[in-house]
C-alpha positions in Angstrom: -25.6 -215.9 42.7 -25.4 -212.5 40.8 -27.8 -211.4 38.1 -25.2 -211.9 35.4 -24.5 -215.5 36.4 -28.2 -216.3 36.6 -28.7 -214.8 33.1 -25.8 -216.9 31.8 -27.2 -220.1 33.3 -30.6 -219.4 31.9 -29.2 -218.7 28.4 -27.1 -221.9 28.5 -30.1 -223.9 29.6 -32.3 -222.6 26.8 -29.6 -223.1 24.2 -29.0 -226.6 25.3 -32.7 -227.3 24.8 -32.6 -226.2 21.2 -31.7 -228.5 18.3 -28.5 -227.9 16.3 -30.3 -226.0 13.5 -32.0 -223.6 15.9 -28.7 -223.0 17.7 -27.1 -222.0 14.4 -29.9 -219.6 13.7 -29.6 -218.0 17.1 -25.9 -217.6 16.7 -26.4 -216.2 13.2 -29.0 -213.7 14.5 -26.6 -212.6 17.3 -23.8 -212.2 14.8 -26.0 -210.1 12.5 -27.1 -207.9 15.5 -23.4 -207.4 16.5 -22.4 -206.4 13.0 -25.4 -204.0 12.7 -24.5 -202.5 16.1 -20.8 -202.1 15.1 -21.9 -200.4 11.8 -24.3 -198.0 13.6 -21.7 -197.0 16.2 -18.4 -197.0 14.5 -18.7 -197.0 10.7 -21.8 -194.9 9.7 -20.7 -191.7 11.6 -17.3 -191.8 10.0 -18.9 -192.5 6.6 -21.1 -189.4 7.0 -18.2 -187.3 8.0 -16.3 -188.4 4.9 -19.3 -187.7 2.7 -19.6 -184.1 4.1 -15.9 -183.3 4.0 -15.7 -182.1 0.3 -18.5 -179.6 0.8 -17.0 -178.3 4.0 -13.6 -178.1 2.3 -15.1 -176.1 -0.5 -16.7 -173.7 1.9 -13.5 -173.3 3.9 -11.6 -172.6 0.7 -14.1 -170.0 -0.3 -13.8 -168.3 3.1 -10.0 -168.4 2.9 -10.0 -166.9 -0.6 -12.2 -164.0 0.7 -10.0 -163.4 3.7 -6.9 -163.3 1.5 -8.6 -160.9 -0.8 -9.5 -158.6 2.1 -6.0 -158.9 3.4 -4.5 -157.9 0.0 -6.9 -155.0 -0.2 -6.0 -153.8 3.3 -2.3 -154.2 2.5 -2.7 -152.3 -0.8 -4.6 -149.5 0.9 -1.9 -149.3 3.6 0.9 -149.2 1.1 -0.8 -146.6 -1.1 -1.3 -144.2 1.8 -5.0 -144.2 1.1 -5.5 -145.3 4.7 -4.8 -141.7 5.9 -7.7 -139.6 6.9 -9.1 -137.6 4.0 -9.6 -133.9 4.2 -13.0 -132.6 5.3 -13.7 -131.3 1.8 -12.9 -134.7 0.4 -15.2 -136.4 2.9 -18.1 -134.0 2.0 -17.6 -134.6 -1.8 -17.4 -138.4 -1.3 -20.6 -138.5 0.8 -22.5 -136.1 -1.6 -21.5 -138.3 -4.6 -22.6 -141.4 -2.8 -25.9 -139.7 -1.8 -26.6 -138.6 -5.3 -26.7 -142.3 -6.4 -29.6 -142.8 -4.0 -31.9 -141.0 -6.5 -33.5 -138.5 -4.2 -34.5 -141.1 -1.6 -32.0 -139.7 0.9 -30.9 -136.4 2.5 -27.4 -135.8 3.9 -26.3 -133.3 6.5 -22.8 -132.8 7.9 -22.4 -131.1 11.2 -20.5 -131.4 14.4 -18.0 -133.8 13.1 -20.6 -136.4 12.0 -22.7 -137.2 8.9 -26.4 -137.9 9.2 -28.2 -139.6 6.4 -32.1 -139.7 6.4 -33.5 -142.2 4.0 -37.1 -142.9 2.8 -37.8 -146.1 0.9 -34.3 -146.9 -0.2 -33.4 -150.3 -1.7 -31.3 -152.5 0.6 -28.5 -152.9 -2.0 -28.4 -149.1 -2.6 -28.1 -148.4 1.2 -25.4 -151.1 1.5 -23.5 -149.5 -1.4 -23.8 -146.1 0.2 -22.5 -147.3 3.6 -19.6 -149.0 1.7 -18.8 -145.8 -0.1 -18.9 -143.8 3.1 -16.6 -146.4 4.8 -14.1 -146.6 1.9 -14.0 -143.1 0.4 -14.9 -140.9 3.5 -13.5 -143.2 6.2 -16.7 -143.0 8.2 -18.4 -145.8 10.0 -22.0 -146.0 11.2 -22.3 -144.9 14.9 -26.1 -145.1 15.3 -28.9 -146.4 13.1 -32.6 -146.0 13.5 -33.9 -147.9 10.4 -37.1 -149.7 9.7 -37.9 -152.0 6.9 -41.2 -151.8 5.0 -43.2 -154.7 3.7 -41.6 -154.2 0.2 -38.1 -154.6 1.7 -37.1 -150.9 1.5 -35.4 -149.1 4.4 -36.4 -145.8 6.0 -34.9 -143.9 8.9 -31.7 -142.2 10.1 -28.1 -143.3 9.9 -25.4 -141.4 11.8 -21.8 -141.9 10.8 -18.6 -140.7 12.4 -14.9 -141.3 12.2 -11.5 -139.6 12.2 -12.3 -137.6 9.0 -15.5 -136.2 10.5 -13.9 -135.4 13.8 -15.5 -138.5 15.5 -13.7 -141.3 17.2 
C-alpha cells in the first residue's frame, strides 16, 4: 500500500467518523483554502502587474520622448552641417567662453591637441554645463578625469578633453 492510498484511507475513515455538520465545515474549510491558494498563486500577481502598469507606461513614454528629442537634435545638427569639426580657433573661443562662466574656479590650458581643465571647488551643475558646452560647441569629449568631491558637494581636480577638433581621436 502506497503512502497516498494510506492517506486517502485515513482521511475517509476520519470523515466517516464525523457527523454531517462537521463534514460540511471541513469541506467549507478546504474550499476556502483552495480559493485562497488560487488567489495567492494566480490572481494577486496579475493584479499587482496591472496596478504597476500605468506608472511603468508613463516612465517608458517619458524615456521615448527624450530619445525622440535627442534623435531630432542629432538629425538637426547633421542637416545643418554643425556636426563638422570646428576650426581650432573656434574650439579655443568656445572653451574660453565656457570657462569664463565658471567664475574663476577653473583654469584652462590648450596644448598638444587636447584641452586640460583644472577646477577647484566648482559646483556640480556648473561643471556639467561646462562639459556639455565643450561637447556641443568644441566637439570635445572627456578623455581622463581625476576629480574629487568635497563634503559640500563641490568638485576639484583635472579634466582632460580631446576630440577631432583638438587633434585627438
